[in-house]
N, C-alpha and C positions, 0 to 999 in steps of 0.2 A: 579538483570532486569530479570533473566532466567524464574524466576517462573512467574511475571509479563504475559512477553511474552508469554509465555507457553498457559496463561489463556486467553489472547489476540486469540491466532492461532485456539485455541480449537473451538470456535464460528465459526458455519457457516456465511459466507455471501456472497456468489457467486452473481455476480452484478445483480442491479433490486432484489435481496430479502438479504439486509443486515440488516433485523431488529434483528436478534436474536445477531449477533457483536453489533451493536447498544447499545441494551440494557446491555449488558456488561461491554462496555467503560464508557456509562455514569453512571452504578450503582459505578464503578471504580472513576471515577474524580469528580464526585459532591460534594467529601467534598474538595475538592481545589477550588474551581470557585463560583461564586457568582448566575450563574442561567447557567443550562441543558435545552436544549428545541429540537426538529427536525423542520425540515420547511416540505413543503408541498413534496418536492423529497424525502425526506428523510435523508438529510444531518442531521447528529449530532454535535452543536453546544454548546460550553461550553465557558460562559464568564465569563471571569476577570476584572471587572471596574479596572481605574486607577487612581492612591493615585495622580498622579503628575497635574501640573495645566495647566489649556488646554491640557488634554490628546490626542495623536492620535489614528486611530483605527489599529491595528494592528492584520496580520490578517497570522494565523499560519495554515495549511492543512496538510492534510496525509489521502488517502482512504482507507478506511474501506474494499471496496469491492475486492473481487477474482477472477481471471479467474475460468471457471469450466462449467458446459453444462446442457444444457435442453433438458428433452424427449421432440420429436418430431414426433414420431411413435413407436406404440407396434406390432409387428407381429405377426402372428398365434403361432409360438414355445415360444413368451414367450420372444424373444430378445428386448430391448431399442434398438435405434438410436435414435442418437441425435444431437444435434445443439450444437455450441459453443458460450460462452461465453466468448470474450475478446481473447486476443492471444494465444490459446492453438496450444503447438507444437504435437501433433501426436505420432509422433515417441519418444518424450521423456514420455509420457502421456501412452503408449501403456502396455498393460501386468499388470497394477496399478490396486489397489483398489481404487474403489471411496464410496461414504457415500452422503446420503440423508440427510435431515432435520429431517425425521422421524427417523434415525438410520439405516433406512435398507440401507445394502450395497451390490454391488452387482462389480465387472470386468469389465475393459475395453479391450476390445479384436478386432485386425483388424481381416478382413477376410484373411482367411491363403494363399490365393494365391497373395497377395500384398506387394509388396517390402514396405518397409521402408519407404522409401525416398517419398514414393505415398500416406501416410497413409492421411487420411483427414474426415472431418466428414460421406462421401456417404461407408465411406467401413471402418467403426469401428461400434462397439454395446458393451452396455452392457448388462453381464449376472447375472444377480440377484437370477439365480436358478430357476425360475418359470417352470412350467411344460408345460403352455399353453398359450395363450391372457388371458384367461379369471382368469385363476391365478395373471398373471403379473400385471393387473387392478385392484384387491383386495389390493394392497402396492403401484400403482404407477400409476399418470393420467398423461394426454400432458400439459408438461408447468411446470411440477415440474424440478426443479435445482439439481446438487448434486456434488460434487467435489472431487480430487485427497483427499482420509484419510489425517490429518491432522496429524504433528510430528515434534517433536524439540526435538535433539541431542549434548550430549559435543561431541567436535571434542578438540584435543589438545591444547594449547597457547590461550585460550578464547575464538576459534571459534565454531560456532555451527552452525546446516542446517536441515533443515526441509523445512517443508509448511503451511502455505503462508507466507512465511517472507515478501512476496509483499505483501501488504505495512504493516502489522502490526506493522513491526520493527519503522515505522513511526508513524505507532500511539503510541507505546509505547513513543516515541522520543517525541511526544507531551503531552502527559499524564506525563511521568518522568518531565518535562519544568515547568509543570503548579504545581507541589508537591516537586519541588525543589528552584525554586526563589523566591526569599527573600522578594520581594519586586514587586509592576506591575504597572507603569509609565506611561504605555498604556490601554487602553481599548484593552483587546488581550482577542480576536476570538481562541479557540479551535477549529477547525471542521475538521470534521472526513466524509470525503466526500465519495457520492457513483457514482458508474459506471462512475470511473475513466478508469478502464480498456476496456470500450467500446467507448469513447469517451471523455472523461474528463468532465461529463454532470454535474454532481455534483456540481462541483469546479466553472463551469460558473455561476447557478442560487444560489448559497451562495454569491459569490465574489461580484453580482449586488444586494442583499439583506443587503449587509453589508457597499457597497463601502469603502471600506481600504484605510489609507495612504500609509503603508506597508503593504508588504506578504510576506510570506515563505512558500513555498512546499516542504513538506519530504516524499522521498522515498526513492527507491534503484538503483543503479546506475548499472557499469560495472565494471569488473576488469580486467587488462594487465598483469596478472600474473601467464596464466595458460596456459600447452604445446598447441604450435598451434594457438596460440591467433594471431589475429591483434596486431600492434603496441597502446597500450594506456597505458596515463601516470595517470594510479589512478591502485593499488595497495592493497590487504588489509591488514591492521594494520600500512598503514603509515598514517592513519587518515578519518577525515569525507571527504569530497570534495563539496567542494563549487563550483557549479556548474556557468559556464560563458554562455556556450549557449547548444543547443539543435537545434530539428529542428521546432521545435514552439516555443523558447522564446532566447531572445538576452540579461540573467539577467542584470539587473540597477545596472552601475556603483556604485550607491552610496552604495546597498545593497553589494553587493560584498565585495566594501570598506569595509562598518562596519561590515558585519561578518569577515571579517581578521581582523581587529585591536580587534574585540572581544575575536579573538582567539587567536594571539598574547600575548594580557591583561592578557587572562589564561591560558596562556603557552597550548594551545591546537595545537597539528598538526593536521595539515590539505594539501588537495590538490587541486589542478583546474582540475575540469573536464569540457571535452568538448565533446559533442554525436554529432554523423552526423547523427540518424534513433533515434526516440521516442523521447517523452516527460511525463511532467506531469502537474498537478492543475496548474502548474506556467504558464504557458502558456496564458490560458484566466482567471489568477485571475487579471493577467498584462492588460487585457486589458479590465476589467469592467467597467463601467462609462467613464471617462476620463481618466483611468488609475492609475494605481499605481506604488511606487516602488519597483519592487517585484523580489525576488530572490528563490533560493535553494539550497537545501543541499541534496545532495546524500549517501548513505551508502554503501560503495564499498560491489559489490557481484558477487559471483561466480556463475554461473548454473543458473540465471532466469529463469522462468515460467518453470522448471522443480521440480520434489518432493523432490529436494535436494539442495535448496539455501543455501546459504555457505553467513557467514557473520564475520566478527571479532569482538566482543563484545567492546574489546577497541575503534573503532571507534564510536562505538556507544554510550559510555559512554562521549566522546568528543564533541559529537554534541549536547546533550543534555546540557552541559556546554556553550553553543555558544548561544543554545535557550533561554537558560534560563537566563542570557548574554544579552541577546535581549529584554527579558523581563524588564528587571533591567532598560534600558536604555531609559533615555528623548529623545523619538523621536522630530524631530524640522519638 
């Protein structure tokens, strides 16, 4: 899975400009589904038709967009000012390499007199090495997006770090479930959503189009096993996390119980996640139309929204087994 994850992560897809990563995922998943298409928002939808009698609609979602930056000003010396796209922590992004879809690279740098605690869009800039404004404008225009340069590196004990693990790891899990499920009882929609990082927008429109009976979002979560963190009952390597609640959703008890049973039946370790802040695509999928039975799986993650997001691939493997088992389950 490491090689496949790296392929997904190398493709750029800052929120609102996901076409490159969409094309990569579409080509990879096409052999395992019946239909692949994109909607008006840019969501990528891969449908595997159910073989069961009176199949239900099951929507599995992972967002393919990533946090990044959009150029909003080029000064006379050729430095670029940028607007953040999603939940950027500038103190974590400072002094890092960024890359544009064209392949052009630069460095994200704060103004020297600003303390790290005050880093924000107004006082950081991107240096692409331009001599002046005219030189910069030959390569970059207002509205272009860039991201922290992608990477994926192995650590000890099946753990990896890099970016954008959020949420290409969820995309990988959907792909692996489509690939490994032995049969599909339900009409299963693998949805790779856009603009999650700027307001779960793609999941909202795609869920209203599909009107699922059941839905599960897959995203990164947090971890409670790093020095100085607040108490949090999720740790790397102790299993995929079944979400109970976050600031946007209370997971449907039916879905929580079903995923717990599938995990127990398949001897997959799991944890329960309760987030005080943040949310995922689950929140809007649950509210589409008359609502649906919705839940979420979270990959325990250290250092989210930084250049060194860290996960345990054993947790990922367990999550894929739950998703594949869900695809194989006849839903009432």
